Residue, then its C-alpha position, 0 to 999 in steps of 0.5 A: x292825527x291826534x286820536x283825541x281829535x274830534x273827527x269831522x268826516x268818516x268812511x265806513x266801508x264805502x264802496x262806488x261801482x260802475x258796472x262791474x268796475x269798483x271806483x272804492x272798495x270798502x273804503x275806510x278813513x276819517x279826518x280830523x277836524x281843524x286839520x289838513x287832510x291829504x288824500x293820495x294815489x295813482x291816477x284812477x286810485x279813487x281819490x276823486x270818486x270818494x271826495x265826489x260822492x262826500x260831495x254828493x255829485x255819486x252816490x254811494x253804493x254800500x257803506x255809511x258816511x259820518x259828518x262830525x259823528x252824524x250818519x248821513x245820506x248825502x242826495x246832491x251837493x246842495x244837501x252837501x252844502x247844507x252840511x257844511x261841505x264844499x268842493x273845489x274841482x280841478x277844473x274849475x267850475x265858474x262861468x267865464x262870461x259873468x263876474x266873479x260877485x255873480x259866480x260866488x253868489x249864484x243860487x244864494x243871492x240876497x234878495x230885497x222885497x221885491x225879489x231883487x238881487x242886492x249885490x252891493x250887500x253881497x260884495x260887503x258881505x264877502x268883502x268881510x269874509x275875505x277880511x276874517x280869512x286874510x284872503x286878499x282879493x277885490x276883483x268881484x265885478x271883473x268877468x271870470x276869463x278876465x283872472x288869471x288861474x290863481x286868481x280864479x282859484x281864489x274865487x272858488x275858495x271865497x264862494x266855499x266860505x260864502x257857502x259857510x263850508x267847514x270841510x273844503x275839498x280841493x282837488x289838485x289845486x297846484x295842477x295848473x298855478x304858478x310857484x308864486x300862486x301856489x305859495x300864496x294858496x298855502x298861506x291862505x290854507x293854513x289862514x283857514x286851518x287856523x280858523x278851524x277850517x277843515x281841509x282835503x288836499x287831493x294832490x299828486x305832488x308828494x312834496x307839498x303833502x309833506x310840508x302842508x298836510x298834517x296826515x295823509x290818506x294813501x288809496x291805490x286801485x280803489x281801496x285804502x292802503x293806510x293813512x299816516x300822520x304827515x310828520x313820521x312818514x317820507x316821500x319814498x315810503x308814499x311813493x311805494x304806498x301809491x304805486x306797491x313798488x320802490x318809486x324812482x324820482x329821478x331819470x334812472x335810465x341811459x342818456x345818449x351822449x350828444x356828440x359835441x366833437x368837431x361841428x354842431x350838427x345842423x338845427x332841425x328847428x329855427x326859430x328867429x324874431x327880434x325877441x326869441x332866437x330858439x335853435x333845436x338839434x338833433x337827438x336833443x331835448x331843448x327845456x323852456x322854462x318860465x313863470x307862467x304868463x311870460x310868453x312861453x304859452x305864446x311861443x308853443x302856440x306860434x311853433x305847433x299852428x303859425x297859420x293861426x297864431x303867427x300874425x297873432x303873437x309875433x306881429x314882427x317879422x320871423x323866420x321859422x323852418x324845420x329841417x331847413x323847410x320854411x314854415x310860413x304860415x303852416x296848419x297844424x295838419x302840414x306840420x304832422x305831414x313833416x314829423x311834428x308831433x304835439x301835447x298841448x297845454x290843456x288836454x281838455x280844451x285842446x287835445x281831448x273830446x270829452x264825450x268821446x271814447x278813447x278809440x275816436x281820441x286816438x284817431x284824432x289827427x290821424x284820420x288819413x294815416x294809411x295804418x288805419x285806413x282800408x281801400x274798398x268799393x266805397x274807397x277809403x274808410x277808417x279800419x276802427x279794428x285796426x285802431x282798437x287794436x293800436x289802443x289796445x296796446x297802448x293802454x297796456x303800455x301806458x297802462x291806461x285806466x279804466x282799461x277799455x277802449x270804449x271809456x269816454x276821456x272825460x269820464x277817465x281821470x287826469x292823468x290818464x287823460x294826459x297818457x292817452x294824449x303822449x300815447x297818441x303823439x308817439x303813435x306816428x313816430x315823428x322826429x320833432x315832438x313839442x311837449x307841454x306839462x307833460x306830467x301836470x296832475x299825473x301820479x309819481x308811478x305815471x311820471x317814470x313811464x311818461x319821462x322813460x318815453x320822452x328820453x327813449x325818443x331823445x336816445x332815438x335821435x328825435x328832437x324835443x322842446x319841452x316847456x314845463x312849469x316844473x324847473x326838476x323837471x326840466x332839469x331831470x330831462x333837459x340837455x339845455x335849459x332857456x328861460x322865458x322872462x317878459x316875453x324875451x329869452x331871458x338866459x340860457x344853459x347847458x346841462x353842465x350849467x344846470x343849477x336850481x337856484x340859478x336857474x329860479x334867479x333868471x326866471x324872476x328876472x335876475 
């Protein structure tokens, strides 16, 4: 950051405490006006909390915040907006059943003399905003639920510009975007920067931070470790600042050699339809690649819950067997009894109860597990002491933060939620694992742990189907990769054939 640059935001000894836990402890850093400023750190490092304090969602307990050099006490998000501060949350804050237009103008609706909302006037203003900032968007009358994730994010950014935000906070903006949408997002962010907007980018993706930011602040365990000019640092240095130790970006542990001699081992899973033919072998990781929206999600849903999604997504006849047994219209509970485990794509809507604690979430799907059941005069009952003991063990093993069994899942950072879901998956020791986006929104230190856990299962002879939008992750972990395009398997690569460029071309339809 140029010392002569005017400062948009400054934190001075700001602290935020929850009970005895310091989410932020005397943090100090500043953000230059008209810059893209990265904010990075492990899950639970306090990044999002600091920005929620800035946006008025959480009141600070100590310290001072200056906006454009003026000391302010931000009361709530509405007050933050009047100061020119806006925030796009990791999980978008849009009403799915309402139109994009009504979502954007909510609370700032232009009205005529009779109090009627002037939607056409608002639409003209939004068109002018998009033209001014070079943003491509026209689906004002479309319901949010009918937009792609990338379009929803663009609507959120346009909403901030409509609110006349000068400081735009983006929390993990690329966590759920396709590569094309990521590229488009950063083209738009650079346009906004060129117009004088200040952008705060909370991210776990160090490559993106290094490519697109001007400066970057690193946080660890609620404190600021330091701020670097992006052009003067590198991935290794930032990772070590985040975690407090050297971090490897690829799996470095043992990889058990799969036997290729003699007859191929009998597949543990087969799926055959006129579009998709899959075989999963014992002790292998089968990677599933493809740009989002090309059929991977539908396949995962059918594999993990054929009773609900089989006919919906595969109307034609298909054959699905696990260990030689026909699956038919099995339920997720049926599959669990057969040794199949799942990490779904969306942890919040499909894997966790936000208003329940870690213990209750760990127990999901395991209520009938004899390890957690006591037999008494009233019959079977959940032994919560045993469950809590196992949760405490997994908290230590996976370094889940905050390290308290009573913390609600909805109060945890995204990465710590993901570690809880992974811990629950592995607890009953399944033999076949369906894992979708295991490190989405997860910091570099936690990625190491999750990758090690997946590889350990593989080396023990377990079989894994790994769905990921991160091609580097698939190449690092997989033994084979199949590529989806337009609802079909468009190509297959053995490990010795892995080439990011070649796989990427097939992902694009080549």
